[in-house]
N, CA and C of each residue as an Amber inpcrd file, in Angstrom:
protein
   483
 -11.4730000  14.5640000 -16.2520000 -12.2090000  13.8930000 -15.1920000
 -11.7630000  12.4450000 -15.1290000 -11.4180000  11.9600000 -13.9530000
 -10.9230000  10.5910000 -13.7710000 -12.0310000   9.5770000 -13.9340000
 -11.7040000   8.4960000 -14.5860000 -12.6640000   7.4170000 -14.7600000
 -12.5900000   6.4720000 -13.5710000 -13.7340000   6.1070000 -13.0200000
 -13.7540000   5.1460000 -11.9180000 -13.5630000   3.7560000 -12.4860000
 -12.7080000   2.9840000 -11.8220000 -12.4190000   1.6370000 -12.2740000
 -12.7210000   0.6600000 -11.1600000 -13.0220000  -0.5540000 -11.5490000
 -13.2160000  -1.6090000 -10.5650000 -12.7040000  -2.9120000 -11.1590000
 -11.6060000  -3.4110000 -10.6150000 -11.0900000  -4.6940000 -11.0590000
 -10.3010000  -5.3480000  -9.9570000 -10.0330000  -6.6170000 -10.1230000
  -9.2110000  -7.3620000  -9.1810000  -8.3210000  -8.2730000 -10.0090000
  -7.0280000  -8.1750000  -9.8400000  -6.0660000  -8.9390000 -10.6280000
  -5.2070000  -9.7830000  -9.7030000  -5.0330000 -11.0550000 -10.0090000
  -4.1750000 -11.9080000  -9.2010000  -2.7200000 -11.5260000  -9.4520000
  -1.9610000 -11.4560000  -8.3970000  -0.5480000 -11.1160000  -8.4630000
   0.2620000 -12.2480000  -7.8600000   0.1360000 -13.4300000  -8.3790000
   0.9060000 -14.5510000  -7.8690000   0.2790000 -15.1350000  -6.6180000
   0.9540000 -16.1150000  -6.0160000   0.3730000 -16.8400000  -4.8900000
   0.2850000 -16.0230000  -3.6190000   1.0360000 -14.9310000  -3.4940000
   1.0580000 -14.2490000  -2.2070000   0.0130000 -13.1580000  -2.0600000
  -0.6950000 -12.8050000  -3.1150000  -1.6760000 -11.7650000  -2.8900000
  -2.4160000 -11.3790000  -4.1450000  -3.3470000 -10.4870000  -3.9650000
  -4.1130000  -9.9650000  -5.0760000  -4.0700000  -8.4530000  -5.0180000
  -3.9570000  -7.8540000  -6.1690000  -3.9260000  -6.4080000  -6.2500000
  -5.1960000  -5.9790000  -6.9380000  -5.9020000  -5.0670000  -6.3610000
  -7.1360000  -4.6130000  -6.9710000  -7.2460000  -3.1180000  -6.9190000
  -8.0790000  -2.5730000  -7.7820000  -8.3280000  -1.1450000  -7.8050000
  -9.8380000  -0.9970000  -7.8630000 -10.4240000  -0.6090000  -6.7570000
 -11.8620000  -0.4910000  -6.6700000 -12.2190000   0.9820000  -6.5700000
 -12.9790000   1.4650000  -7.5170000 -13.3720000   2.8690000  -7.5360000
 -12.1380000   3.7710000  -7.5340000 -11.0990000   3.3550000  -8.2500000
  -9.8950000   4.1590000  -8.3360000  -8.9870000   4.0590000  -7.1330000
  -9.2900000   3.1880000  -6.1800000  -8.4910000   3.0650000  -4.9570000
  -7.7580000   1.7320000  -4.9250000  -6.5600000   1.7590000  -4.3910000
  -5.7250000   0.5710000  -4.3130000  -6.1360000  -0.3050000  -3.1390000
  -6.1480000  -1.6040000  -3.3730000  -6.3750000  -2.5780000  -2.3170000
  -5.4520000  -3.7540000  -2.5780000  -4.6710000  -4.1390000  -1.5830000
  -3.7090000  -5.2180000  -1.7430000  -3.8300000  -6.1430000  -0.5480000
  -3.9930000  -7.4230000  -0.8100000  -4.0420000  -8.4150000   0.2590000
  -2.8640000  -9.3570000   0.0900000  -2.0500000  -9.4570000   1.1200000
  -0.9000000 -10.3540000   1.1140000  -1.0920000 -11.4160000   2.1780000
  -0.7830000 -12.6440000   1.8180000  -0.8350000 -13.7320000   2.7820000
   0.3410000 -14.6530000   2.4940000   1.1440000 -14.8660000   3.4990000
   2.2800000 -15.7640000   3.3630000   2.5210000 -16.4090000   4.7170000
   2.4860000 -17.7160000   4.7640000   2.6310000 -18.3850000   6.0450000
   1.5110000 -17.9460000   6.9690000   1.8680000 -17.5400000   8.1690000
   0.8700000 -17.0900000   9.1460000   0.5900000 -15.6030000   9.0710000
   1.4560000 -14.8440000   8.3960000   1.3330000 -13.3900000   8.3410000
   0.3380000 -12.9650000   7.2710000  -0.4960000 -11.9920000   7.5930000
  -1.4770000 -11.4250000   6.6680000  -1.4110000  -9.9040000   6.7390000
  -1.5480000  -9.2600000   5.5740000  -1.6110000  -7.8020000   5.5270000
  -2.6600000  -7.3870000   4.5140000  -3.4960000  -6.4410000   4.9120000
  -4.4040000  -5.7860000   3.9750000  -3.9440000  -4.3450000   3.8820000
  -3.6630000  -3.9160000   2.6780000  -3.1930000  -2.5680000   2.3850000
  -4.2990000  -1.9120000   1.5840000  -4.9280000  -0.8860000   2.1560000
  -6.1240000  -0.3240000   1.5410000  -6.0590000   1.1900000   1.5020000
  -6.2840000   1.7380000   0.3330000  -6.3580000   3.1840000   0.1780000
  -7.7620000   3.5960000   0.6000000  -7.8920000   4.0710000   1.8460000
  -9.2340000   4.3630000   2.3600000  -9.7240000   5.7430000   1.9500000
  -8.8490000   6.5760000   1.4370000  -9.2040000   7.8530000   0.8170000
  -8.0470000   8.2010000  -0.1130000  -8.1980000   9.2120000  -0.9520000
  -7.1060000   9.5380000  -1.8800000  -5.7810000   9.9100000  -1.2030000
  -5.8020000  10.2060000   0.0800000  -4.5520000  10.5960000   0.7430000
  -4.2470000   9.7680000   1.9970000  -4.9840000   8.6610000   2.2090000
  -4.7800000   7.8280000   3.4030000  -4.6480000   6.3610000   3.0180000
  -3.5340000   5.7420000   3.4280000  -3.3260000   4.3170000   3.2080000
  -3.3810000   3.6110000   4.5540000  -4.2010000   2.5790000   4.6330000
  -4.3840000   1.7930000   5.8430000  -3.7000000   0.4380000   5.6650000
  -2.8400000   0.0760000   6.6090000  -2.1750000  -1.2250000   6.6390000
  -2.7010000  -1.9650000   7.8650000  -3.3680000  -3.0910000   7.6680000
  -3.8880000  -3.8920000   8.7640000  -3.2030000  -5.2510000   8.7370000
  -2.5240000  -5.5850000   9.8340000  -1.7980000  -6.8450000   9.9470000
  -2.5650000  -7.7990000  10.8480000  -2.6390000  -9.0640000  10.4300000
  -3.2540000 -10.1130000  11.2350000  -2.4040000 -11.3750000  11.1250000
  -2.7410000 -12.3750000  11.9200000  -2.0430000 -13.6510000  11.8640000
  -0.9230000 -13.7240000  12.8690000   0.0440000 -14.5540000  12.5660000
   1.1400000 -14.7890000  13.4900000   2.4580000 -14.2620000  12.9810000
   3.4570000 -14.3980000  13.8150000   4.8170000 -13.9940000  13.4850000
   5.3480000 -14.9110000  12.3940000   5.6410000 -14.3530000  11.2670000
   6.1610000 -15.1000000  10.1280000   7.1090000 -14.1780000   9.3730000
   8.4140000 -14.3070000   9.6600000   9.3980000 -13.3800000   9.1000000
   9.3860000 -13.3950000   7.5760000   9.2810000 -14.5550000   6.9480000
   9.2660000 -14.6240000   5.4830000   8.0620000 -13.8770000   4.9140000
   6.8950000 -14.0610000   5.5220000   5.7060000 -13.3460000   5.0730000
   5.8350000 -11.8500000   5.2640000   6.3990000 -11.4550000   6.3920000
   6.5810000 -10.0350000   6.6670000   7.5870000  -9.4270000   5.6910000
   8.6570000 -10.1500000   5.3920000   9.6430000  -9.6410000   4.4330000
   9.0430000  -9.5050000   3.0380000   8.1250000 -10.3900000   2.6820000
   7.4040000 -10.2740000   1.4180000   6.5870000  -8.9760000   1.4160000
   5.9090000  -8.6930000   2.5280000   5.1750000  -7.4350000   2.6450000
   6.1230000  -6.2400000   2.5100000   7.2830000  -6.2880000   3.1530000
   8.2270000  -5.1670000   3.0860000   8.6920000  -4.9200000   1.6470000
   8.8870000  -5.9720000   0.8730000   9.2480000  -5.7920000  -0.5430000
   8.1210000  -5.0840000  -1.2890000   6.8850000  -5.5160000  -1.0310000
   5.7380000  -4.8700000  -1.6800000   5.5870000  -3.4180000  -1.2220000
   5.8060000  -3.1670000   0.0570000   5.7150000  -1.7950000   0.5730000
   6.7680000  -0.9090000  -0.0900000   7.9710000  -1.4320000  -0.2890000
   9.0250000  -0.6760000  -0.9560000   8.6000000  -0.3270000  -2.3770000
   8.0670000  -1.2970000  -3.0960000   7.5950000  -1.0430000  -4.4640000
   6.5160000   0.0400000  -4.4790000   5.6080000  -0.0290000  -3.5200000
   4.5220000   0.9530000  -3.4430000   5.0860000   2.3520000  -3.1750000
   6.0200000   2.4710000  -2.2390000   6.6290000   3.7660000  -1.9470000
   7.3990000   4.2950000  -3.1550000   8.1320000   3.4350000  -3.8340000
   8.8850000   3.8600000  -5.0110000   7.9560000   4.3680000  -6.1080000
   6.8460000   3.6740000  -6.3100000   5.8670000   4.1190000  -7.3020000
   5.2730000   5.4730000  -6.9120000   4.9610000   5.6440000  -5.6330000
   4.4330000   6.9360000  -5.1870000   5.4540000   8.0500000  -5.3930000
   6.7220000   7.7530000  -5.1320000   7.7570000   8.7640000  -5.3330000
   7.8490000   9.1510000  -6.8090000   7.7970000   8.1730000  -7.7100000
   7.8330000   8.4590000  -9.1500000   6.6570000   9.3340000  -9.5670000
   5.4990000   9.0980000  -8.9610000   4.2900000   9.8490000  -9.3210000
   4.1080000  11.1420000  -8.5280000   4.9670000  11.3680000  -7.5350000
   4.8320000  12.5580000  -6.7060000   3.6650000  12.4950000  -5.7360000
   3.2380000  11.2970000  -5.3570000   2.1110000  11.1100000  -4.4390000
   2.6050000  11.0400000  -3.0140000   1.8330000  11.6190000  -2.1110000
   2.1540000  11.5970000  -0.6800000   0.9040000  11.1350000   0.0700000
   1.0950000  10.1870000   0.9750000   0.0020000   9.6280000   1.7610000
   0.2360000   9.8130000   3.2510000  -0.8570000   9.9400000   3.9810000
  -0.8340000   9.7150000   5.4260000  -0.9880000   8.2040000   5.5910000
  -0.3490000   7.6490000   6.6100000  -0.3160000   6.2050000   6.8000000
  -0.9400000   5.8500000   8.1440000  -1.7830000   4.8230000   8.1440000
  -2.3190000   4.2700000   9.3870000  -1.9150000   2.8030000   9.4180000
  -1.1660000   2.4100000  10.4350000  -0.6980000   1.0340000  10.5710000
  -1.3140000   0.4280000  11.8220000  -2.0170000  -0.6930000  11.6150000
  -2.6830000  -1.3730000  12.7330000  -2.2460000  -2.8360000  12.7910000
  -1.2800000  -3.1540000  13.6640000  -0.8150000  -4.5340000  13.7960000
  -1.5400000  -5.3110000  14.8950000  -2.5410000  -4.7080000  15.5240000
  -3.1190000  -5.2910000  16.7370000  -3.8960000  -6.5780000  16.4820000
  -4.1390000  -6.9450000  15.2270000  -4.7870000  -8.2080000  14.9180000
  -3.8110000  -9.3680000  14.8550000  -2.5370000  -9.0870000  15.0780000
  -1.5310000 -10.1500000  15.0660000  -1.4470000 -10.8190000  16.4210000
  -1.1060000 -12.0930000  16.4050000  -0.9130000 -12.8290000  17.6490000
   0.3200000 -12.3330000  18.3840000   1.3740000 -12.0440000  17.6220000
   2.6050000 -11.5200000  18.1980000   3.4480000 -10.9060000  17.0860000
   4.4950000 -10.2390000  17.4590000   5.4190000  -9.5880000  16.5250000
   6.7950000  -9.8210000  17.1230000   7.3830000 -10.9610000  16.8040000
   8.5840000 -11.4110000  17.4930000   9.8140000 -10.5570000  17.1740000
  10.9130000 -10.8730000  17.8480000  12.1410000 -10.0810000  17.7270000
  12.6570000 -10.0380000  16.2970000  12.5570000 -11.1320000  15.5650000
  13.0210000 -11.1420000  14.1740000  12.2070000 -10.1680000  13.3170000
  10.9010000 -10.1100000  13.5530000  10.0600000  -9.1870000  12.7920000
  10.3050000  -7.7510000  13.2190000  10.5130000  -7.5180000  14.5130000
  10.8320000  -6.1480000  14.9770000  12.1210000  -5.6710000  14.3320000
  13.1180000  -6.5450000  14.3050000  14.4010000  -6.1950000  13.6840000
  14.2150000  -5.9160000  12.1880000  13.4810000  -6.7810000  11.4960000
  13.2410000  -6.5890000  10.0590000  12.5400000  -5.2590000   9.8040000
  11.5310000  -4.9370000  10.6140000  10.8030000  -3.6730000  10.4510000
  11.7200000  -2.4860000  10.7170000  12.4860000  -2.5540000  11.7750000
  13.3870000  -1.4580000  12.1110000  14.4680000  -1.2580000  11.0700000
  15.0680000  -2.3380000  10.6130000  16.1090000  -2.2280000   9.5920000
  15.5430000  -1.7260000   8.2720000  14.3410000  -2.1680000   7.9230000
  13.6950000  -1.6850000   6.6990000  13.4530000  -0.1830000   6.7980000
  12.9230000   0.2630000   7.9350000  12.6880000   1.7040000   8.1210000
  13.9890000   2.4780000   7.9890000  15.0510000   2.0220000   8.6470000
  16.3420000   2.7130000   8.6000000  16.8690000   2.8060000   7.1660000
  16.6800000   1.7540000   6.3930000  17.1760000   1.7330000   5.0210000
  16.3390000   2.5710000   4.0640000  15.1090000   2.8930000   4.4550000
  14.1890000   3.5890000   3.5510000  13.7470000   4.9630000   4.0540000
  14.4690000   5.5560000   4.9820000  14.0570000   6.8550000   5.5380000
  13.8270000   7.9300000   4.4740000  14.7260000   8.1050000   3.4920000
  14.4560000   9.1400000   2.4830000  13.1890000   8.8570000   1.6810000
  12.9570000   7.6000000   1.3340000  11.7580000   7.2340000   0.5890000
  10.5000000   7.4890000   1.4210000  10.5590000   7.1590000   2.7000000
   9.4350000   7.4310000   3.6020000   9.1810000   8.9350000   3.6850000
  10.2380000   9.7220000   3.8610000  10.0960000  11.1800000   3.9720000
   9.4970000  11.7910000   2.7090000   9.7920000  11.2200000   1.5500000
   9.3010000  11.7640000   0.2820000   7.8810000  11.3410000  -0.0590000
   7.3670000  10.2980000   0.5860000   6.0780000   9.7490000   0.1640000
   5.0260000   9.6700000   1.2680000   5.4210000   9.9180000   2.5070000
   4.4850000   9.8330000   3.6340000   4.4870000  11.1600000   4.3870000
   3.3210000  11.7150000   4.5990000   3.2230000  13.0010000   5.3000000
   3.2420000  12.8250000   6.8120000   2.6950000  11.7110000   7.3070000
   2.6020000  11.4410000   8.7410000   2.1260000  10.0060000   8.9090000
   2.3250000   9.4640000  10.0970000   1.9270000   8.0710000  10.3270000
   1.2920000   7.9290000  11.7000000   0.1970000   7.2050000  11.7470000
  -0.4750000   6.8660000  12.9980000  -0.4010000   5.3530000  13.1500000
   0.0160000   4.9160000  14.3340000   0.1240000   3.5000000  14.6420000
  -0.8740000   3.1590000  15.7320000  -1.5950000   2.0470000  15.5500000
  -2.4990000   1.5790000  16.5930000  -1.7000000   0.6490000  17.4970000
  -1.6370000   1.0120000  18.7550000  -0.9410000   0.2210000  19.7800000
  -1.8740000   0.2070000  20.9840000  -2.7300000  -0.7890000  21.0550000
  -3.8070000  -0.8040000  22.0410000  -3.4290000  -1.4500000  23.3730000
  -2.1290000  -1.6860000  23.5790000  -1.6900000  -2.2710000  24.8420000
  -0.2440000  -1.8630000  25.0990000   0.2070000  -2.1170000  26.3200000
   1.6080000  -1.8410000  26.6440000   2.5360000  -2.6650000  25.7730000
   2.1370000  -3.8740000  25.4720000   2.9730000  -4.7400000  24.6340000
   3.1660000  -4.1170000  23.2560000   2.0780000  -3.6670000  22.6220000
   2.2000000  -3.0620000  21.2920000   2.9640000  -1.7450000  21.3430000
   2.7970000  -0.9660000  22.3990000   3.5860000   0.2680000  22.5190000
   5.0720000  -0.0760000  22.6320000   5.3860000  -1.1470000  23.3650000
   6.7710000  -1.6040000  23.4670000   7.3240000  -2.0800000  22.1330000
   6.5060000  -2.7910000  21.3660000   6.9180000  -3.2500000  20.0350000
   7.2670000  -2.0540000  19.1570000   6.3910000  -1.0480000  19.1540000
   6.6260000   0.1230000  18.3050000   7.8670000   0.8890000  18.7640000
   8.0690000   1.0130000  20.0530000   9.2650000   1.6720000  20.5790000
  10.5170000   0.9500000  20.0960000  10.4930000  -0.3790000  20.1360000
  11.6490000  -1.1620000  19.6870000  11.9250000  -0.9230000  18.2020000
  10.8910000  -0.8690000  17.3870000  11.0670000  -0.6190000  15.9550000
  11.6680000   0.7750000  15.7400000  11.2080000   1.7580000  16.5050000
  11.7040000   3.1300000  16.3350000  13.1380000   3.2960000  16.8310000
  13.6480000   2.3750000  17.6480000  15.0410000   2.4430000  18.0980000
  16.0060000   2.3310000  16.9170000  15.6070000   1.6100000  15.8940000
  16.4830000   1.4240000  14.7300000  16.6850000   2.7200000  13.9630000
  15.6510000   3.5270000  13.8880000  15.7300000   4.7950000  13.1680000
  14.6030000   5.6920000  13.6630000  14.9610000   6.8740000  14.0850000
  13.9500000   7.8260000  14.5410000  13.0330000   8.1870000  13.3730000
  11.7570000   8.4210000  13.6360000  10.8290000   8.8000000  12.5600000
  11.2700000  10.0990000  11.8690000  11.0830000  10.1400000  10.5500000
  11.4150000  11.3320000   9.7620000  10.1620000  12.1160000   9.3780000
   9.0240000  11.6390000   9.8360000   7.7420000  12.3050000   9.6320000
   7.0340000  12.3340000  10.9840000   6.0150000  13.1830000  11.1460000
   5.2560000  13.1420000  12.4010000   4.6140000  11.7670000  12.6110000
   4.7920000  11.2170000  13.8010000   4.2930000   9.8890000  14.1480000
   3.6190000   9.9540000  15.5080000   2.4970000   9.2650000  15.6510000
   1.7920000   9.1630000  16.9250000   1.2840000   7.7370000  17.1000000
   1.2070000   7.3050000  18.3590000   0.6010000   6.0220000  18.7040000
  -0.7900000   6.2750000  19.2750000  -1.7420000   5.4090000  18.9270000
  -3.1160000   5.5490000  19.3900000  -3.6490000   4.2040000  19.8550000
  -4.6660000   4.2420000  20.6940000  -5.2480000   3.0080000  21.2140000
  -6.2990000   2.4190000  20.2800000  -6.6990000   3.1620000  19.2240000
  -7.7230000   2.6630000  18.3030000  -7.5550000   3.2940000  16.9260000
  -8.1440000   2.6300000  15.9380000  -8.1410000   3.2050000  14.5940000
  -8.9520000   4.4950000  14.5460000 -10.0120000   4.5650000  15.3160000
 -10.8450000   5.7740000  15.3240000 -10.0160000   6.9780000  15.7580000
  -9.2840000   6.8480000  16.8620000  -8.4440000   7.9450000  17.3460000
  -7.3360000   8.2680000  16.3520000  -6.7600000   7.2380000  15.7410000
  -5.6970000   7.4500000  14.7580000  -6.2250000   8.2060000  13.5430000
  -7.3900000   7.8050000  13.0460000  -7.9930000   8.5020000  11.8930000
  -8.3330000   9.9570000  12.2350000  -8.8100000  10.1660000  13.4460000
  -9.1360000  11.5320000  13.8710000  -7.8870000  12.4170000  13.7990000
  -6.7680000  11.9230000  14.3500000  -5.5200000  12.6890000  14.3240000
  -5.0460000  12.9280000  12.8930000  -5.1000000  11.8940000  12.0670000
  -4.6570000  12.0350000  10.6890000  -5.5140000  13.0560000   9.9400000
  -6.8270000  13.0400000  10.1540000  -7.6920000  13.9930000   9.4540000
  -7.4690000  15.4280000   9.9500000  -7.1050000  15.5890000  11.2010000
  -6.8260000  16.9270000  11.7310000  -5.5090000  17.4730000  11.2100000
  -4.6210000  16.5990000  10.7410000  -3.3040000  17.0090000  10.2650000
  -3.3010000  17.4260000   8.8040000  -4.4020000  17.1980000   8.1000000
  -4.4730000  17.5370000   6.6660000  -4.3610000  19.0490000   6.5030000
  -3.5420000  19.4270000   5.5110000  -3.4720000  20.8460000   5.1700000
  -2.3780000  21.5810000   5.7470000
């Protein structure tokens, strides 16, 4: 039987890593970019982005995301992913390129650790941003865009099993 844990550990100036009730929670802040990475259930990871376009901050997040995926691959864990960037002021061309290139470079790792992904794109602008990111590399898992987190969670929960 798994023991429930609750702690919060500082991980340097860019964020804090915590495990609350056995679930991962990571907050990254660098420059104007902010990301909260939260395990909202044992098989669902939620990424919420806020703040402004900050390529250095976003690249810091991408390094952390790579580490997280690599750890999941070592442990044989697979997650459904919900990504919500709609709290950001913008997602400029440099960040779109960084996201697309990161995805292209990590397709096998994504395929091994993510079962499906739901993206919140609540406007034409966000749908365009996501389309641009997907131009770099076609998704290797089932992917859908939704206008809200509620709709995205509904789709992800229907895909279980």
